RODREN-232170 format. One record per residue: y negated, x, z negated of N, C-alpha, C in turn; residue in three letters. Coordinates in steps of 0.1 Angstrom, whole numbers, padded with zeros to 4 digits, always signed. Atoms other than C-alpha are relative to their C-alpha. Example, Ala and Ser with C-alpha at 12.3 -4.5 7.8 and 13.67 -1.06 7.14 Angstrom:
BEGIN
+0012+0009+0000+0045+0123-0078-0012+0009+0000ALA
+0011-0009+0000+0011+0137-0071-0011-0008-0008SER
% end
This chain:
BEGIN
-0005+0005+0013+0162+0275-0064-0004-0015-0002MET
+0004+0014+0003+0163+0238-0073-0009-0001-0012HIS
+0010+0002+0010+0133+0228-0094+0004-0011-0010ASP
-0004+0010+0010+0145+0210-0126-0012-0004-0009GLU
+0011+0003+0009+0110+0206-0140-0002-0015-0001SER
+0003+0014+0001+0102+0172-0154-0012-0005+0007PRO
+0012+0003-0007+0070+0174-0135+0002-0002+0015LEU
-0003+0002-0014+0087+0171-0101-0003+0012+0009GLY
+0001-0010-0011+0081+0190-0069-0014+0006+0000ALA
+0013-0007+0000+0053+0216-0066-0007-0001+0013PRO
+0008-0001-0012+0024+0217-0041+0004-0009+0012ASP
-0003+0010-0010+0031+0185-0022-0012-0006+0007VAL
+0011+0006-0007+0007+0174+0005-0002-0015-0003PRO
+0003+0014+0003-0010+0141-0003-0005-0007+0012LEU
+0006+0007-0012-0026+0134+0031+0010-0010+0006ALA
-0010+0009-0007+0007+0119+0046+0003-0012-0009PRO
-0003+0011+0008+0009+0096+0016-0011-0010-0002LEU
+0012+0009+0000-0025+0080+0022-0002-0006+0014THR
+0002+0006-0013-0036+0056+0049-0012+0007+0008THR
+0011-0008-0007-0067+0078+0056+0005+0013+0006LEU
-0005-0012-0005-0045+0108+0062-0008+0013-0003GLY
+0009-0011+0004-0069+0131+0043+0004+0006-0013LEU
-0001-0006+0014-0069+0155+0014+0011+0011-0001GLY
-0009-0011+0003-0051+0185+0000+0012-0003-0008GLY
-0013+0003+0007-0019+0189-0021-0002-0004-0014PRO
-0001+0002+0014-0010+0178-0055+0007+0012-0006ALA
-0007-0011+0006+0000+0206-0079+0015-0004-0003SER
-0014+0005+0002+0031+0184-0088+0000-0015+0005ARG
-0002+0014-0003+0045+0151-0075+0014-0004-0004LEU
-0013+0005+0006+0072+0131-0092+0001-0015+0005LEU
-0003+0014-0004+0088+0099-0077+0011-0004-0009ARG
-0010+0005+0009+0107+0078-0101-0002-0015-0002THR
+0001+0014+0004+0115+0042-0111+0004-0002-0015SER
-0006+0000+0014+0128+0051-0146-0011+0003-0010GLU
+0010-0002+0010+0104+0047-0176+0003+0013-0008PRO
-0003-0012+0008+0123+0075-0194-0004+0012+0007GLU
+0004-0011-0008+0117+0099-0166-0015+0001+0000VAL
+0014+0000+0001+0081+0089-0165-0006+0005-0013LEU
+0004-0004+0013+0077+0094-0202+0001+0015-0002ALA
-0001-0014+0001+0091+0129-0200-0010+0008+0008ARG
+0010-0006-0008+0068+0138-0172-0014+0000-0006ALA
+0013+0001+0006+0038+0125-0190-0002+0009-0012LEU
+0000-0009+0011+0047+0144-0221-0002+0015+0004ASP
+0001-0013-0005+0052+0176-0201-0015+0003+0005ALA
+0014-0002-0005+0018+0171-0184-0010+0001-0011ALA
+0009+0000+0011+0001+0165-0217+0001+0014-0007ALA
-0002-0014+0006+0016+0198-0231-0007+0011+0009LEU
+0006-0009-0009+0004+0216-0200-0015-0002+0002ALA
+0014+0004-0001-0031+0199-0203-0003-0002+0015GLU
+0001+0003-0015-0025+0187-0167-0004-0014+0002MET
+0004+0014-0003-0043+0156-0154+0011-0007+0008PRO
-0010+0009-0007-0022+0127-0141-0006-0011+0008VAL
+0005+0011-0008-0027+0103-0113+0012-0008+0005PHE
-0011+0009-0005-0004+0073-0104-0004-0005+0014VAL
+0003+0003-0014-0002+0069-0067+0008-0013+0004LEU
-0007+0012-0005+0007+0035-0051+0003+0002+0014GLY
-0002-0002-0014+0006+0030-0014-0009+0009+0007GLY
+0009-0010-0006-0022+0054-0008-0010-0007+0009GLY
+0008+0008-0009-0042+0026+0009-0015-0001-0005SER
+0013+0001+0005-0073+0027-0013-0004+0013-0007ASN
+0001-0013+0006-0076+0064-0019-0006+0010+0009LEU
+0005-0011-0007-0097+0093-0008+0003+0013-0008LEU
-0004-0012+0007-0082+0127-0018-0009+0011+0005VAL
+0009-0011-0004-0105+0158-0018+0008+0010+0009SER
-0006-0010-0008-0098+0186+0006+0007+0010-0008ASP
-0007-0010+0009-0089+0208-0024+0012-0006-0006ALA
-0011+0006+0006-0063+0183-0034-0002-0004-0015GLY
+0001+0005+0014-0055+0173-0070+0008+0010-0009PHE
-0006-0010+0009-0048+0200-0097+0007-0006-0012PRO
-0007+0007+0010-0024+0179-0116+0013-0007+0005GLY
-0012+0007-0004+0006+0156-0116-0003-0013+0006LEU
+0001+0013-0006+0008+0127-0092+0014-0006-0002VAL
-0012+0007+0002+0034+0101-0101+0000-0012+0010VAL
-0002+0011-0010+0047+0077-0074+0012-0008-0005GLN
-0011+0009+0005+0067+0047-0088+0008-0006+0012LEU
-0009+0005-0011+0097+0038-0066+0001-0015-0001ALA
-0002+0014+0000+0104+0002-0056+0010-0005-0011PRO
-0009+0005+0010+0121-0019-0082+0003-0015+0002GLY
-0004+0014+0000+0127-0056-0091-0011-0009+0003ARG
+0009+0012-0002+0111-0088-0079+0008-0012-0003LEU
-0007+0012+0004+0120-0121-0094-0010-0012+0000ALA
+0007+0012+0000+0107-0156-0087+0007-0011-0008LEU
-0006+0010+0008+0112-0185-0111-0005-0014+0003HIS
+0003+0014-0004+0112-0223-0107-0013-0005-0005ALA
+0013+0005+0005+0081-0227-0129-0012+0007+0006ASP
+0010-0007-0007+0061-0205-0106-0003+0014-0005GLY
+0002-0014+0005+0063-0173-0127+0007+0010+0010THR
-0005-0011-0009+0068-0142-0106-0002+0013-0008VAL
+0001-0013+0006+0076-0108-0121+0004+0011+0010THR
-0002-0011-0010+0075-0076-0101-0003+0014-0005ALA
+0002-0014+0004+0079-0039-0108-0011+0006+0008ASP
+0012-0006-0006+0050-0016-0100+0002+0006+0014ALA
-0002-0006-0013+0066+0001-0070+0003-0009+0011GLY
-0003+0010-0010+0073-0031-0051-0012-0001+0009VAL
+0011+0002-0010+0052-0034-0019-0007-0013-0002ALA
+0007+0013+0002+0025-0060-0024+0003-0011+0010TRP
-0003+0010-0011+0032-0077+0009+0013-0007-0002GLU
-0013+0006+0003+0068-0082-0002-0002-0012-0010THR
+0003+0011+0010+0055-0103-0032-0006-0012+0007VAL
+0007+0011-0006+0031-0123-0011+0010-0008+0009VAL
-0009+0007-0009+0058-0131+0015+0010-0008-0008ASP
-0010+0007+0008+0083-0141-0011-0006-0012-0007ALA
+0007+0012+0006+0058-0164-0029-0002-0011+0010ALA
+0003+0010-0010+0047-0181+0003+0013-0007+0005VAL
-0012+0006-0005+0082-0186+0016+0007-0009-0011ASP
-0006+0008+0011+0092-0201-0018-0009-0012-0003ALA
+0009+0011+0003+0063-0225-0017-0009+0001-0012GLY
+0008-0002+0012+0044-0209-0045-0015+0004+0004LEU
+0014-0002-0004+0006-0211-0041-0007+0010-0009ALA
+0009-0008+0009-0019-0185-0053-0001+0014+0006GLY
+0001-0013-0006-0013-0154-0031-0002+0000+0015LEU
+0000+0001-0014-0015-0166+0004-0012+0007+0007GLU
+0012-0007-0006-0050-0152+0010+0000+0015-0002CYS
-0001-0014+0003-0039-0118-0003+0010+0007+0009LEU
-0009-0006-0010-0016-0111+0026-0007+0011+0008THR
+0005-0010-0008-0020-0080+0046-0007+0011-0007GLY
+0007-0011+0008-0034-0059+0017+0011+0011-0002ILE
-0011-0010+0002-0014-0026+0018+0000+0005-0014PRO
-0001-0005+0013-0002-0009-0013+0011-0006-0008GLY
-0011+0004+0009+0020-0016-0043-0005-0009-0011THR
+0004+0009+0010+0021-0041-0071-0007+0007-0012VAL
+0006-0007+0011+0011-0015-0097-0015+0002+0002GLY
+0014-0002-0002-0022-0009-0080-0008-0013+0000ALA
+0007+0013-0001-0031-0046-0077-0009-0003-0012ALA
+0009+0003+0011-0044-0052-0112-0010+0011-0003PRO
+0010-0011+0003-0061-0018-0114-0013-0002+0008ILE
+0011+0002-0009-0083-0026-0084-0005-0015-0001GLN
+0002+0015-0001-0082-0064-0090-0002-0004+0014ASN
+0002+0002-0015-0075-0067-0053-0003-0015+0002ILE
+0004+0013-0004-0089-0097-0036-0004-0001+0014GLY
+0004+0003-0013-0097-0113-0003+0000-0015+0003ALA
+0000+0014-0005-0107-0146+0013+0001-0010-0011TYR
+0001+0011+0010-0114-0164-0019+0010+0001-0011GLY
-0010-0002+0011-0085-0151-0041-0001+0014-0005GLN
-0002-0013+0006-0080-0122-0064+0011+0000-0010GLU
-0012-0001+0009-0052-0110-0086-0003-0005-0014VAL
+0004+0005+0014-0071-0119-0118+0002-0015-0001ALA
-0001+0014+0000-0068-0155-0108+0014-0004-0005ASP
-0014+0004+0002-0030-0155-0112+0008+0009-0010VAL
-0007-0009+0009-0020-0125-0134-0001-0005-0015LEU
+0000+0005+0014-0010-0136-0169+0003+0012-0010THR
-0003-0011+0008+0002-0102-0182+0007+0011+0007GLY
-0007-0011-0007+0018-0069-0175+0006+0009-0011LEU
-0006-0011+0009+0039-0041-0190-0005+0013+0005THR
+0006-0013-0003+0024-0006-0191+0005+0010-0009ALA
-0002-0011+0009+0031+0028-0205-0013+0004-0005TRP
+0012-0004+0006+0004+0036-0230+0001+0015-0003ASP
-0001-0014+0001-0002+0073-0227-0006+0005-0013ARG
+0005-0004+0013-0021+0075-0259+0010-0003-0011VAL
-0009+0004+0010+0004+0056-0280+0014+0006+0003ALA
-0013-0006-0004+0034+0072-0261+0011-0011+0000GLY
-0010+0011+0000+0052+0038-0257-0004-0010+0010ARG
+0003+0012-0009+0055+0007-0235-0007-0010-0008MET
+0008+0011+0006+0031-0021-0243-0001-0012+0009VAL
+0002+0012-0008+0027-0057-0232-0015-0004-0001GLU
+0014+0003+0000-0009-0065-0222-0002-0014+0006LEU
+0003+0014-0005-0024-0100-0217-0011+0001+0011THR
+0010+0001-0010-0048-0111-0190-0014+0005-0006HIS
+0012-0004+0007-0077-0106-0215+0000+0015-0002ALA
-0001-0015+0002-0065-0070-0222-0004+0008+0013ASP
+0003-0006-0013-0070-0062-0185-0015+0002+0003CYS
+0015+0000-0001-0108-0068-0187-0004+0001+0015ASP
+0002+0001-0014-0110-0078-0151-0015-0002+0004PHE
+0013+0002-0006-0142-0076-0130+0001-0001+0015GLY
-0001+0000-0015-0151-0078-0093+0005+0013+0005TYR
-0007-0012-0005-0127-0053-0077+0000+0011-0011ARG
+0001-0009+0012-0125-0037-0112+0009-0005-0011ASP
-0008+0004+0012-0105-0037-0144-0002+0011-0010SER
+0001-0010+0011-0103-0019-0177+0009+0013+0004GLY
-0009-0011-0004-0075+0003-0161-0008+0009+0009PHE
+0008-0008-0010-0099+0015-0134-0011+0008-0008LYS
+0011-0006+0008-0126+0023-0160+0006+0010-0010ARG
-0007-0010+0010-0101+0042-0183+0013+0005+0007ALA
-0012-0003-0008-0077+0058-0158+0010+0008-0007PRO
-0009-0009+0007-0061+0081-0183+0008-0007-0011ASP
-0006+0007+0011-0048+0054-0206+0014-0007+0003ARG
-0012+0008-0003-0022+0031-0190+0006+0003+0014HIS
-0007+0000-0013+0004+0033-0163+0007-0013+0001VAL
-0006+0013-0002+0013-0001-0150+0014+0001+0005VAL
-0015+0000-0003+0051-0007-0149+0004-0013+0007LEU
-0004+0013-0006+0054-0044-0140-0011-0010-0003SER
+0009+0010+0002+0033-0075-0137+0006-0014+0000VAL
-0004+0014+0000+0037-0112-0144-0011-0009+0006THR
+0009+0008-0007+0020-0137-0121+0004-0015-0003LEU
-0003+0014+0001+0017-0175-0126-0005-0007+0012ARG
+0004+0006-0012+0017-0193-0093+0003-0015-0001LEU
-0001+0015+0000+0018-0231-0084+0010-0005+0009VAL
-0010+0005-0009+0050-0245-0071-0005-0013+0008PRO
+0004+0011-0008+0042-0268-0042-0015-0002+0001GLY
+0014+0001+0000+0005-0261-0046-0007+0001+0014GLY
+0007-0001-0012-0021-0264-0019-0006+0014+0002ALA
+0006-0013-0003-0034-0232-0002-0015+0001-0004PRO
+0014-0002+0003-0068-0218-0011-0007+0003+0013THR
+0008-0001-0012-0092-0223+0018-0015-0003-0003VAL
+0014+0002+0004-0127-0218+0004-0009+0010+0006ARG
+0008-0011-0006-0139-0186+0021-0005-0005+0014TYR
+0006+0006-0012-0163-0196+0049+0008+0004+0013ASP
-0006-0004-0013-0147-0175+0077+0014-0005+0001GLU
-0014+0006-0001-0112-0186+0068+0000-0015+0002LEU
+0001+0014-0001-0122-0222+0064-0002-0004+0015ARG
+0002+0004-0014-0136-0223+0099+0012+0003+0009ARG
-0012-0004-0008-0106-0205+0114+0011-0010-0002ARG
-0011+0010+0002-0081-0229+0097-0004-0013+0005VAL
+0004+0013-0005-0101-0259+0106+0002-0001+0016SER
-0001+0000-0015-0102-0249+0143+0015+0001+0005GLU
-0013-0003-0005-0066-0237+0145+0011-0009-0006ARG
-0011+0008+0007-0046-0259+0120-0004-0014-0003VAL
+0004+0013+0004-0066-0288+0107-0003-0001-0014GLY
+0004+0002+0013-0073-0303+0074+0010+0002-0011SER
-0010-0002+0010-0040-0299+0056+0010+0011+0004GLU
-0008-0011-0004-0027-0264+0063+0011+0003-0011PRO
-0010-0004+0010+0005-0251+0047-0003+0014-0004THR
+0002-0013+0005+0007-0219+0028+0003+0010+0011LEU
-0004-0009-0011+0024-0202+0057-0011+0001+0011ALA
+0010+0000-0010-0003-0213+0081-0013+0007-0005GLU
+0012-0007+0005-0031-0200+0059+0003+0015+0000VAL
-0004-0014-0001-0012-0167+0055-0001+0005+0014ARG
+0000-0004-0014-0009-0165+0093-0015+0002+0004ARG
+0014-0001-0004-0047-0171+0098-0007+0012-0007GLU
+0006-0012+0007-0056-0145+0071+0004+0013+0007VAL
-0005-0012-0007-0034-0120+0089-0007+0002+0013ARG
+0007+0000-0013-0051-0129+0122-0014+0006-0002HIS
+0014-0004+0002-0086-0123+0107+0001+0015-0004LEU
-0001-0014+0004-0075-0090+0091+0004+0009+0012ARG
-0004-0008-0012-0059-0078+0124-0012+0002+0009ARG
+0012-0001-0008-0092-0085+0142-0009+0010-0005GLY
+0009-0009+0006-0109-0062+0118+0007+0014-0002LYS
-0008-0012+0001-0082-0035+0121+0003+0003-0015ALA
-0003-0001+0014-0074-0041+0084+0014-0005-0003MET
-0014+0004+0001-0038-0051+0090+0009+0011+0005LEU
-0007-0011-0005-0014-0022+0092+0013-0004+0007LEU
-0011+0003-0008+0008-0036+0118+0001+0009+0013ASP
-0002-0009-0011+0020-0021+0151-0013+0001+0009ALA
+0012+0000-0008-0011-0032+0170-0011+0008-0005GLU
+0011-0008+0006-0036-0017+0146+0004+0015-0001THR
-0004-0014+0001-0016+0015+0141+0000+0007+0013LEU
+0000-0006-0013-0016+0021+0178-0014+0003+0005ALA
+0014-0001-0005-0054+0020+0180-0008+0011-0008GLY
+0008-0011+0005-0083+0044+0171-0005-0003-0015PRO
+0005+0004+0013-0091+0025+0138+0011-0001-0010ASP
-0012+0002+0009-0057+0028+0121-0002+0007-0013ALA
+0000-0008+0012-0065+0055+0096-0013-0003-0008ARG
+0011+0003+0009-0088+0039+0070+0005-0004-0014SER
-0004+0005+0014-0089+0028+0034-0004-0014-0002ALA
+0005+0013+0001-0098-0007+0043-0015-0001-0002GLY
+0014+0001+0003-0132-0018+0030-0004+0012-0008SER
+0004-0012+0007-0150+0014+0020-0010-0003-0011PHE
+0010+0004+0010-0178-0004+0001+0003-0014-0005PHE
-0001+0013+0006-0177-0034-0022-0013-0008+0004THR
+0011+0009-0002-0200-0064-0016-0009+0001-0012ASN
+0009-0001+0011-0231-0058-0038-0002-0013-0008PRO
+0004+0011+0008-0237-0082-0067-0014+0003-0005LEU
+0014-0002+0003-0275-0085-0070-0005-0010-0010LEU
+0007+0010+0008-0297-0101-0096-0009-0008+0009ASP
+0007+0010-0008-0318-0130-0085-0012+0006+0007ALA
+0012-0006-0006-0349-0109-0079+0003+0009+0012ALA
-0003-0009-0011-0332-0083-0058+0005-0008+0012ALA
-0004+0008-0011-0315-0110-0037-0011-0007+0007ALA
+0012+0007-0006-0348-0128-0032-0008+0009+0009ALA
+0008-0009-0008-0363-0096-0018+0007+0003+0014ALA
-0006-0002-0013-0338-0096+0011-0006-0009+0010LEU
+0005+0009-0010-0347-0112+0044+0006-0014-0001PRO
-0004+0014+0002-0344-0150+0045+0014-0003+0006ALA
-0013+0003-0007-0314-0149+0069+0012+0008-0006ASP
-0011-0007+0006-0293-0126+0046+0010-0010-0006ALA
-0010+0008+0006-0260-0142+0037+0000+0002-0015PRO
+0000-0001+0014-0259-0150+0000+0011-0009-0006ARG
-0011+0007+0007-0231-0162-0023-0003+0000-0015HIS
+0003+0001+0014-0241-0174-0057+0012+0002-0009GLY
-0011-0002+0009-0219-0163-0086-0002-0008-0013GLN
+0001+0007+0012-0211-0181-0119-0010+0006-0010PRO
+0009-0007+0010-0231-0155-0139-0014+0001+0005ASP
+0013+0000-0004-0262-0160-0119-0004+0010+0011GLY
+0002-0010-0010-0259-0130-0097+0003-0005+0014ARG
-0002+0004-0014-0257-0131-0059+0007+0010+0007VAL
-0008-0010-0008-0230-0115-0038-0006+0000+0015LYS
+0005-0001-0014-0243-0102-0004+0010+0009+0007VAL
-0010-0008-0008-0218-0090+0023-0005+0014+0003PRO
+0003-0014-0003-0219-0052+0025-0001+0002+0015ALA
-0001-0001-0014-0210-0055+0062-0013-0004+0007ALA
+0013+0005-0005-0242-0075+0069-0011+0011-0002TRP
+0010-0010+0003-0263-0049+0051+0001+0012+0009LEU
-0003-0012-0008-0247-0021+0070-0005-0002+0014ILE
+0004+0003-0014-0252-0037+0104-0015-0002+0002GLU
+0015+0002-0001-0288-0047+0097-0007+0013-0003GLN
+0006-0013+0002-0295-0011+0087+0001+0009+0012SER
-0001-0008-0013-0288+0001+0122+0013+0008+0002GLY
-0013-0007-0002-0253+0014+0117+0010-0009+0007VAL
-0009+0009-0008-0231+0000+0144+0014+0004+0000SER
-0015-0003-0001-0194-0003+0149+0002+0012+0010ARG
-0003-0011-0008-0180+0029+0163-0009+0012-0002GLY
+0008-0011+0003-0208+0051+0150+0008+0011-0006PHE
-0008-0011+0004-0194+0086+0144-0008+0012-0004ALA
+0005-0013+0004-0202+0118+0126+0012+0009+0002LEU
-0012-0008-0002-0177+0142+0141+0012-0009+0001GLY
-0013+0007+0000-0141+0130+0136+0001-0012-0009PRO
+0000+0012+0009-0151+0104+0110-0009-0010+0006ALA
+0008+0010-0007-0164+0071+0123+0001-0013-0007ALA
-0001+0014+0004-0172+0035+0115+0009-0007+0009VAL
-0010+0007-0008-0144+0013+0127-0007-0008+0012SER
+0005+0008-0011-0150-0003+0161+0002-0015-0002THR
-0003+0014+0002-0137-0036+0146-0008-0005-0012ARG
+0006+0005+0012-0155-0038+0112-0008+0011-0006HIS
+0008-0010+0006-0184-0019+0097+0003+0004-0014THR
-0004-0003+0013-0169-0019+0063+0011+0011-0001LEU
-0011-0010-0001-0140+0004+0074-0005+0013+0006ALA
+0003-0013-0005-0146+0041+0077+0013+0007+0004LEU
-0013-0004-0005-0119+0058+0098+0000+0015+0003VAL
-0003-0014-0004-0104+0092+0104+0006-0001+0014ASN
-0004+0001-0014-0102+0094+0142+0010+0011+0004ARG
-0009-0011-0003-0080+0125+0140-0007+0013-0003GLY
+0005-0014+0002-0086+0160+0126-0012+0000-0010GLY
+0010+0000+0010-0111+0148+0100+0004+0006-0013ALA
-0002-0004+0014-0115+0163+0065-0006-0011-0009ARG
+0006+0009+0009-0124+0144+0034-0015+0002+0000ALA
+0015-0003-0001-0158+0161+0036-0007-0007+0011ALA
+0006+0008-0011-0164+0145+0070-0001-0014-0003ASP
+0001+0014+0003-0156+0111+0057-0011-0003-0011LEU
+0010+0001+0010-0179+0117+0027-0014+0000+0006LEU
+0013+0000-0007-0208+0126+0050-0003-0013+0007ARG
+0002+0013-0007-0203+0094+0070-0003-0010-0011LEU
+0002+0009+0010-0201+0074+0038-0015+0001-0006ALA
+0013-0002+0005-0233+0090+0025-0011-0004+0011ALA
+0009+0005-0011-0250+0083+0059-0002-0015-0001TRP
+0000+0015+0000-0241+0046+0057-0008-0004-0012VAL
+0007+0005+0012-0252+0043+0021-0015+0003+0000ARG
+0014-0004-0001-0285+0061+0027-0007-0010+0009ARG
+0006+0009-0010-0292+0038+0057-0003-0014-0007ALA
+0002+0013+0006-0287+0006+0036-0010+0001-0011VAL
+0010-0001+0011-0307+0019+0006-0014+0001+0006ARG
+0013-0001-0006-0336+0029+0029-0005-0013+0006ARG
+0004+0013-0006-0336-0005+0046-0002-0011-0010ARG
+0001+0011+0009-0330-0028+0017-0001+0003-0015PHE
+0001-0004+0014-0332-0008-0015+0012-0003-0008GLY
-0013+0003+0007-0295-0016-0023+0009+0012+0002VAL
-0009-0011-0001-0271+0012-0031+0014-0005-0001THR
-0014+0004-0001-0236+0005-0020+0009+0008-0009LEU
-0010-0006+0009-0206+0012-0043+0013+0002+0008THR
-0013-0002-0007-0174+0028-0028+0011-0008-0007PRO
-0011+0007+0006-0143+0008-0033+0012+0009-0002GLU
-0012-0008+0003-0116+0035-0029-0001+0009-0012PRO
-0001-0010+0011-0105+0057-0057-0002+0014+0006VAL
+0002-0014-0004-0118+0093-0054+0009+0009-0009PHE
-0010-0009+0008-0091+0118-0064-0003+0015+0003LEU
+0003-0014-0002-0098+0155-0069-0014+0004+0001GLY
+0015-0002+0000-0136+0152-0072-0004+0001-0014PHE
+0003-0001+0014-0143+0166-0106-0014-0005-0004PRO
+0014+0004+0003-0180+0158-0104-0002-0015+0000GLU
+0002+0014+0000-0174+0121-0100-0005-0006+0013GLY
+0003+0007-0013-0180+0095-0073-0015+0001+0004VAL
+0014+0000-0004-0218+0092-0075-0005+0014+0003GLU
+0004-0014-0002-0224+0129-0078+0005+0006+0013ALA
-0006-0004-0013-0200+0135-0049-0008-0005+0012THR
+0007+0006-0011-0218+0111-0027-0014+0004+0001LEU
+0013-0005+0000-0252+0123-0037-0001+0014+0006ASP
-0001-0014-0007-0242+0159-0027+0002-0002+0015ALA
-0002+0002-0014-0229+0146+0006-0013-0005+0007ALA
+0013+0005-0006-0262+0128+0012-0010+0012+0001GLU
+0009-0012-0001-0281+0160+0005+0004+0009+0012ARG
-0004-0009-0012-0260+0178+0031-0005-0006+0013SER
+0005+0006-0013-0273+0153+0057-0013+0006+0004LEU
+0013-0005-0003-0307+0169+0053+0000+0015+0005GLU
-0001-0014-0003-0294+0204+0060+0001+0002+0015GLY
% end
C-alpha cells in the first residue's frame, strides 16, 4: 500500500546516503523542496515526539549502527541565482560545488578556495565550511530558515548565525532551524584568495604572481585530490574513497598550551590570541601513520586527517579508530582533538561516545 504519511518513507537505510557508507536506517525519510511539505512533516514529527535531522550530501556525517529513531529530511535541489552586484542566492538542496563553479565562471571572487567540498548549500552555514583560507562566514550575508519553534519562515542575518571556527549557532542548537536558502556577497572581478601557505606555494610554483579565480580553483582541487578529499573518479576508484573528509578540526590552543608544544610545531596565530595547530601534524607526530588500520577502518593513505571505511566497516569500527587517534594525540601532547563530522543516532553525545570507544580499546 502506498504510504501517504507526511513523514515520508519508513525504515530507509542511511548508509548509502553518506560518503562514509556507514550506519543504520532512519525511522522515516522525506525528500522535498517544498516549504509547505516540510512544515507538515515537522508538525507531524512534533506531534509524534519524533526527533528530526536534516540531511545534506551526507559528506560530514557519521550515523550510528542503530540508525536514527526519527525523521530525516533531505531537501531536493532548487534555485541558484547570480546577480551583477555579486549577490548569490541558492536554495539549500543545491550542490555546493555547483555554486562554487557558477561563481568562479562568472568572475565572482570569494568561493574559489571552497571548491571540492562535497555536500549541499544548506549544510554550509551549519558547519561554517572552510578550506585554504576561506570560510562561508566570510561571504554569507543572510539566510532563510524554517523556525521550528515559531512554526514559520524567518530571515536571519550574518550576526544571527553566530559563526565560529567550523561552527555556528545552528550546529549548537540543531533542533531550532532548518536552512532553506542562503545569500552570499561575492566580489565581481575580485582577486582570488591565496593566503594559505600550502596553496600559496603551489600557486607560486605552477601559476605565478597573478592567478585567476579559475587557476586557484584548479590548484585547490589538485591539493584536495592529493589528499583523497576530492570525490572525483580518481579518488572514488581508490581505497580512501569512503571518508567524511577531515575527521578532526585543527585545535585552537591558548598561548600557554601552544608554548608547551615542541618548537617545530606549526603554529598559526588567531585574532583572538589563540593559536591554531594543524591536527594532521599532531596526529603524525603522535606515531599514527597514514594507512594505519583497526580492522576495516583505517587512516587514509593520503592524509592522516581522513578516517576511511575500507569496506565492511561499521560505525563502531570507525569510532574505535577515532578514539585510538585521539588518545595517541592526548598522550603525546596533552591536546584533545574535536571531531568535525556530525554524529547522528548517538544519544549519549559525541564526547561520551568517543570516551566509551576509548575505553573499549583497553578491553
